[in-house]
C-alpha angles and dihedrals in degrees: 000000000000089000089054093053091045088054090049093052091050091045093049090050092052097036113028093193087061098160091154087080093058107104096211132038105254147140108280126213129223090282094049094254124136113268132182093228142340138189131206129197111197109207120233119246093239115056129163107291094353144077110210137189095264091229103074117107146184118235133206133179136152092281093060131073096205144001114307123200105239122234086219131066123234093251092058119096090217093072123092094263093048093046092048095048091045087075089062093045091051096051109024090120093053120114092206095071138043130219143176131197113193136171133155085221101039126187114278096348125106118263118256123184098202092089131074118282092244139121132195154114131228136183128179145152133197090293108042146306146178135276113204117189123184147159101235119120118221092019143162106023124240111278093248089060097053126220120332142137123235121243087226089065095061101077102062134044115263137186134214128192123189126184130178114227136180121246091259091059091054088062087063092043089053089060093046090055089057089064099047093047099215123204100240112201098174131015150141124204106170118217091253088071097047096100099045095036100035096146093046091049091052092048091050089051091055095255129127113236116223116250120184104199122051095237142015136205115204132181114225127190123204121223089262094049101261110151120226129178116218116206111193124178131184125220089260091066094082106194143091101279093214098051103032101040121004100048093044093047095047089042095224139107111256134214107209130201114193138141106269124189114205096239096053108023120129117227123233107287126215098160096107129058092266117045134221120209129185121241112225103180131033125203123192132175120285089049093286112160128167142162123256086240087069092049126086094178123112119215142128139197135197113264092221116064093218091066094057095193121154125175132186121191158131112279135081124215093253129126093240093053091067087075095052132084117243144121152210134234113214136189141175095218106145095217093050091047093049092049094052098035091054088050090068104100097168137352134186116244123211 
């Protein structure tokens, strides 16, 4: 055991991202230490009164009270996203763990719109693992290529959410993936996982698992006991996920930030008991302000502070997105809610 830790110390000195010395598969923070969850808000290149690099980002995890401007950039492997994904890149050929990389706009490959509008990466073994969801097209790279960030991802704002879950929770996640119909561009689900992760194994094999209802709500619990709600809809549930399902289920008015193109955007909607209103301007710490037209992220927060709901997800408030699979992951964590609610600079009422 002493030899192992000596090796780890030497490895960490030579390679600061050193995730090989982490005993369990997990989300990793900016220092490479295990963390229950983290969130990243990549800043757009064009902000009010400023042209940025397109690779700076804000970071949030359980140890922080608000967004913190990272000392790293999103294309550096030393950041939380790079450190976390390095675990996958180091062991993608292992038969003891399973992983999926999925993106409706994958790296290199041609775009196809017959899959869910969803992006993410997950890696787990018989103990635990991480599920990283995000809004970045053409990301992350194929394992053989190692970590990198696409130049196409610099222009707009983007979000990333990573949560560490136990093996049992990945059985639930497997079912949720069946609804959203992800476009998997690289994966490995060894035969030992076929029984517990049947849907995931089918998806990895290029098959479409059968799902009876059009949507599914699942409660997930992180390794540290944080509760998340996973909303997953199939393409056959034809509705705006925010208005028709999420707001009415959470029983709260929602402020929604998504990328809206003029020709297809949905207006703020107050026709149902709980309303959905579009965010138009975002304001983050360090005097960072930008328009929703410069933001490709997808998130929403409860209008009323007492509700405390925050959701990050896959789908835009656009008419065409009603016909796509996708989902949202929601929590009532006060720090997450505060960080995102304070980011609402202006929204459009009905």
